[in-house]
N, C-alpha and C positions, 0 to 999 in steps of 0.2 A: 409455438405462439407466433402469430403473424404480427410483427411489431409495427407494420406500416399504418395500422389504424389506431394504435395505442398512443395515449398521452403519458409522457414520462417526466417525472421529477428526478433530476440528478443533483443531489446535494454535493457540494464540493466540485460542481461542474465547471467552475472557473479555475480550478487548481491544476497542478502538474498532471496528474492522471485524469482528472475529470474532463479537461478540454479534449483530450484524445478520445475518451469514451463517448463524449457528445458527437465528435466527428465520425466515429465508427457507427453510431446509431444512424446518423444521417446517410452515411455510405450504404447502410443496410436497408434504406428505404423509409426511415422515419422522417416525416416532414419537419423541417426546422422549427416551425411554429408549434409543433406538438411536443417540444422539449422545453422544460422550464428549469432554469438554473437560479435558485435562490441565492442572493448575495448577502453577506454578513451584515452589511450596512442597513439592509432592509429587514432581514429576518435573523435575529439571534436564536439559533436553533437549540440553545440550551433552555429556552423558555417556552412553556406550553402555549401561552397566548400567541406567540409569534409563529409557532408551528401550525396552530389552528388557522391563523390568518393565511399561511402559505397554502393550506389545502382549500381554504375558501376562495383564494385568488386563482388557484389552478386545480381543476378537477382531474386528478391523476388516476390512471389505470395501473401504473407501475411506479415504484420508487426504487432508485438505485442510490443507496446511502454510502457515499464516498467521503463525506465531510469528516475531518478528524483534526484534532490538535496533536501534532506529531513532530518528532525531531530525532536527532541522533543521541548518542550516549550523554553528551554534555547537557542537552536540554532535559533528558530523563533524570539526570542526577540533580539538576537545579530546580526543577518544577514538577516533582512527582505527584503532588496533590492536585495541581491544576490539570495535569494530563489525565489523572484518574477522573476527576469530577466532570471536566468538560466533555470527555468522550462518553462517560457513563450517562450523563444527562441527555446529551444529544441522541444517542442511540435508543435509549429506553423510551423517550417521549415521542420521537419520530415514528418508531414502529407502532406504538400504541395509537397515535393519531391516524396512522395509515390504516390500521385495523378498523378504527371507529368510522373512518370515512369510506370504507368499502373498497380499498385498493385491492386489485386482483393479485398482484405479486410484489413482494418486497425482496430486494437483493441486498443483503448485508455484507459489507466488506470488512473482514477481520484483519488479522496480522500474524505474521510468523512469530512475533514476540509472545503470542499466546502459548506456544509450545513449552514443555518442560525444559529446564536448563540443560539437563543431561539426557534428552530424548535419544533413543536409538536412531542412528543415521542409516538410511534416509528417513526423515520424519514421515510417519504414516498417520493418517487422520485418526485412526483408532487409538493412537498413543497420546492424544491431546490432553487427557486428564490424568496421566500417570504420575505427575509430580508438579512441583512449583516452577514457574518461569524464572529466567535469569533475573537476579535481583534488581539490576539497574533499570530494566524496562518492565518490571512486573506490574506496576500500577497501570501503565498504558495497556499492556498486553491483557491484563485481567478485565479491564473496563471494556475492551473490544471483544473479549471472549464471552462476556455476558450477553452479547448480541446472539450468540449461538444458543445459549440457554433460553433466552426470550423467544427466539425463532421456533425452537422445538416445543416450548411450552404453549405458544400461541397456535401452532399447528395442531397440537394434541387437544387443546380445549376449544378452539374456535374454528379449526379447519383453515387457518390462515396460511396461505402459500408464501412462506418466507424461506429463502435459501441463504447459505452462509459460505463465503469463499475466503480462502486464506492465501493471499498473495505473498510471495517472498519479497526480499528487498528490491525495490524498483530503481531504475536509472534511465536517463535519456534526456533529450533536449527539453528545456523548460523546467528542469529540476531546481530545487532550492539550493542556492550556493551561499546562503548566509552562514558564516562560520559558527554563529551562536546556536543554530538549529539544524544544520544540514546533516545528511547522512554521509557515509564514508566516501563514496565515489565523488560527489561534487566537492566535498571538503578537500580531498586529495588533488583533484584537478585544479582547484583554486590555489592550493599551496604550491603546486608545481609551476603553474602559470606565473604566479607572483615571484617565485624564486628565479625563474628564467628572466623575467623583466628586470629584476634588480641584481642579476648576476650572482646570486647566492650559491655557495658551493655545497649546500646541504639543505634538507628539509627535516623537520621533526615530526614523527608520527606517534600516535598513541599506542601504548601497550608494547608487546614484543613481536608482533607480526605473525604469531602462530595460529590465531583463530581462522576458521574458514567461513566463507559466505557463499551463498548462491544469489545470483542477480537475474532479474527479469526486465527486459527492455519494455519501456512504457507502452509502446504500440502493441506488443504481444499481450501484455496484461489487459489492455483495453479490449482486444479481440476476445480474450478468454471471458471477460465479464459480459460482453454482448452475447456470446454463444451460450453462456450459462443462463442469461435472461431468456433466451429463446427456447432452450431445450431442457434445462434441468429443473426438476420440480420435486426433489426429495428432501428429507430432513437432515441427512448427513452432511457434515462439512466437506469441502473439496479444496485441495491444494492447487494453487496456480504458480507454477515455477518453470524453470528451464532445465532442471536436472543437472546443471553445471555447477561444480564447486571449485572455489579457488581460495588459497590462503591470502590473508591481508598482505603478507610479504610479497607474494607473487603478484597480487593486484597492484601494489605500488610500482613494482618493476614493470608491469605491462603499461600502466599509465605513463610512467617515465619514458618508456620506449615509444609509445604512440606520440608523445609530446616532444620527443627528442631532447630529453633532459638527462644530463650526464652527472648530476650532483650526487652526493652521498645521502643515504637515508639513515637518520639517527632515531633511535627508539627511546621514547620516554616511558620507562617501565613503572613510573609512579602512577600513570594513568591506567584505567581498567581496560582489559581486553574485551569485555562483554562475553556473550555466550561462546563456548569453545568451538562449536561447529554448527553450521546451518546448511542443510541440504534436504530438499523435499522429495518424497515419493510422488511422482506426477502421473502415475498410471490411471488413477481414478478419473481425472479430468479428460484424459484421452478416451477412456471407455464410456463415460457418461455423456460428454458433449463434443467429442472429437477435437479437443484442444491440445495443441503442442506448440511450444515456442519455435519461432522461425529465425529470429535475428541472431547471427553469430556474435559472440560477446565482444570480440575485438572490433568488429564492424560497428556495433552499438556504441562502444567507447569512442571511436573516431567521430561518429555523428554527434555525440554529446560534447566532445572537446571542440569540434568545429562550431557548434551552436554557441558555446560559452565564449569562444574567441570573437565571434561575430557580434556579441553584445557590447 
């Protein structure tokens, strides 16, 4: 698909990932005026009338649906109902109105939280339905997983070209560092930074450090989304990841090293670990649209830390 002539709506385009996706589209030849980023103050995307207004205001050929109500374990435990409802309503109605308005292609962004709690590692796309997700993030994960069901159902009944991507945990400059809703990397960077500033001899981390995670630098994720928009037109879900797995214990050690923090790490085992392991099989993205991550993890961490310090 030649994107240079297409008009594109990027929901969540002002957010952490969305800003980079918009920049990547422009780098790829999409005129800036051909990209529309609906802002929440103007368009509450949980409401049908606002979504209809969005399509009336901007006649899109492509929709990339990045908008999400999302956070770390803390937010998932505190507001599971809100996370389920907000994500479910946004996704279902945006895709329906995109179909009604004759959009050529819909790019739905799912989440690694959709995978079963004890999925075989590395997570393969065909294992997505083998069991229930990890309990603390199941409401969010299942709401986003319904985008895959809707995509496949709409393709089967209406011939609607909707694709579904499953990015792993993201990190990078511009991430959310609010301790009430942030994910693990920004949360730990903030803890270490504040411990250094106040000369604290330790920080407290959740769980016991044993779970593993895979992380994808935000620029890599954005490149994968743009490539899929251009080249992928099938109904099967596709993982977007780096293929790199690290334990939370080693993650904290690496962040401490990058930030030159010598304090002790204390583990609060009354707090949940979350899913035991997360690592994606990333072969399908390479085969289908030639995507593979480029940014080295330590290099990405340094860029993220530098960005945070400069704020």
